[in-house]
Structure formats: C-alpha cells, structure tokens
C-alpha positions in Angstrom: 2.4 15.4 8.5 2.7 16.6 4.9 0.8 19.8 3.8 1.2 21.4 0.5 4.5 19.6 0.0 6.1 20.9 3.5 6.8 18.1 6.0 5.7 19.1 9.6 6.5 16.9 12.7 4.0 15.9 15.0 4.1 13.5 18.0 1.6 11.1 18.9 0.3 11.3 22.6 -1.9 7.9 22.2 -2.9 5.1 20.3 -5.7 2.8 20.5 -7.9 0.5 18.2 -11.3 0.7 17.1 -12.9 -2.1 14.8 -9.4 -3.0 14.4 -8.4 0.3 12.8 -5.8 2.7 14.4 -7.0 6.0 16.1 -4.1 8.0 17.3 -4.0 11.1 19.3 -1.5 13.8 18.4 0.1 16.5 20.9 -1.6 19.9 20.2 -4.5 18.5 18.7 -6.8 19.0 21.3 -10.2 19.1 19.9 -12.3 18.0 16.9 -11.9 21.3 14.9 -8.1 20.8 15.3 -8.5 17.1 14.2 -11.0 17.9 11.4 -8.1 20.5 9.7 -5.7 17.6 9.6 -8.4 15.8 7.5 -7.1 14.4 4.0 -3.4 14.8 5.1 -0.7 12.1 4.6 0.7 11.2 7.8 4.6 9.7 7.4 6.9 7.7 9.4 10.3 8.0 8.8 11.7 5.1 7.3 14.4 4.4 9.7 11.5 4.5 12.6 9.3 1.8 10.8 8.7 -1.7 12.4 10.0 -4.6 10.8 7.3 -6.6 9.2 6.8 -10.4 9.7 7.7 -12.2 6.8 5.2 -12.3 3.9 3.9 -8.8 5.0 4.8 -5.6 3.4 4.2 -1.6 3.6 2.5 -0.6 0.7 5.1 2.1 -0.1 7.6 -0.9 -1.0 5.4 -2.5 -3.3 4.5 0.6 -5.2 7.2 0.6 -8.2 7.8 -3.0 -8.4 7.6 -4.7 -11.7 4.9 -7.4 -12.2 5.9 -10.5 -14.3 4.3 -13.8 -14.7 6.5 -16.9 -13.8 7.7 -17.4 -17.5 9.1 -13.6 -17.5 6.2 -12.0 -19.5 5.8 -8.6 -18.3 2.4 -7.9 -16.5 3.2 -3.9 -15.6 4.2 -1.8 -12.7 2.6 -1.6 -9.1 0.9 2.0 -8.9 -1.2 1.3 -5.9 -2.1 -0.9 -3.5 -6.0 -1.1 -2.7 -6.6 -2.5 0.8 -10.2 -3.0 1.7 -12.5 -5.1 3.5 -12.8 -7.5 0.5 -8.9 -7.9 0.7 -5.8 -6.2 -0.6 -5.0 -6.1 -4.1 -2.1 -4.8 -6.4 -3.2 -2.0 -8.7 -0.8 -2.5 -11.8 -0.4 -0.3 -14.8 -0.3 -2.2 -18.0 0.7 0.7 -20.6 -2.3 2.6 -19.4 -4.8 0.1 -18.6 -5.2 -0.8 -15.1 -4.9 -4.6 -13.6 -6.3 -5.7 -10.1 -4.3 -8.3 -8.7 -5.2 -10.2 -5.3 -2.3 -9.6 -3.2 -2.3 -13.5 -1.9 0.6 -16.1 -1.9 -1.2 -18.2 -4.2 -1.2 -15.6 -6.8 2.1 -13.5 -5.7 4.2 -16.3 -4.7 7.3 -14.2 -5.0 7.6 -10.8 -4.1 11.3 -9.0 -3.6 10.9 -5.4 -2.6 14.5 -4.9 -2.5 14.8 -5.9 -6.4 11.4 -4.2 -6.7 10.1 -7.5 -8.5 6.9 -9.4 -8.0 6.3 -12.7 -9.9 2.6 -13.7 -10.4 0.9 -17.2 -10.8 -2.4 -15.9 -11.6 -5.0 -18.4 -12.7 -5.9 -18.3 -16.1 -7.9 -15.6 -17.5 -7.7 -13.5 -14.0 -5.5 -10.9 -15.2 -7.7 -10.3 -18.4 -10.7 -10.4 -16.0 -9.6 -7.9 -13.9 -8.0 -5.3 -16.3 -9.8 -1.9 -16.6 -9.2 0.4 -19.4 
C-alpha cells in the first residue's frame, strides 16, 4: 500500500470474487473502520511477483507511457491512462494536450509492444477525430 508517498507492506489473508470483482482480506484489517481507513489508497504488487499474463492481455502500467502511432507511422500521442469500465477498455491517449479515447481491442490495436513502449493502431476512418476531447 502507498500512503502519502510511503510504501507500507501488507499481507493478503483471503481472496474471493463478487460479481467478477476481487475482494481481498488483509492481515490486521479486521473491521469496516480499519478497511475504510484504506479507501482511496493505491495497492501495489512488486513487479517481480506479478503473474505472467496470457498473450494479448496487458497490465495497465505496461501500457501507460507507450507511444501510439498509425500503421503508416503518423504520431497519435502517448498513453496516459487506461480506462476500464463495463463498456470496455480504452486507452486514454494524450495528443499534445487533447485526449483521444481508443478502444483497446485487437482490430483497432493490432500491434502492442510493451517492451518497445509502442502501440500501432488501425482505427476505422474518423474514430480518432470522433473520440478526441479538448
């Protein structure tokens, strides 16, 4: 856990899923008041302890900072966030101060190279302009 820039180790005591979302138990967090004190804090797992993901799936932190280009090499921007909601997952791409939302699907993002920090998009005509917010 990270509170005010200070990392404090925690140990999970249980894991279960409720409506496809993980619910974890933490040692030393025995009641609702103790759990509420952790609300809004960032939970981190050391990189060397992360599970290997199946092909075609990515950790959000691996996508952030990737440069995004079209197939012909035109710059789109840089991934500043990943928005995962019930409507699907989208890359939030910074294009010189404007924001472009790009669906994170294989047809639109056919090449994702997290080692090279590069994503190639093959967006349908007008998609990048339609999903651009100032």
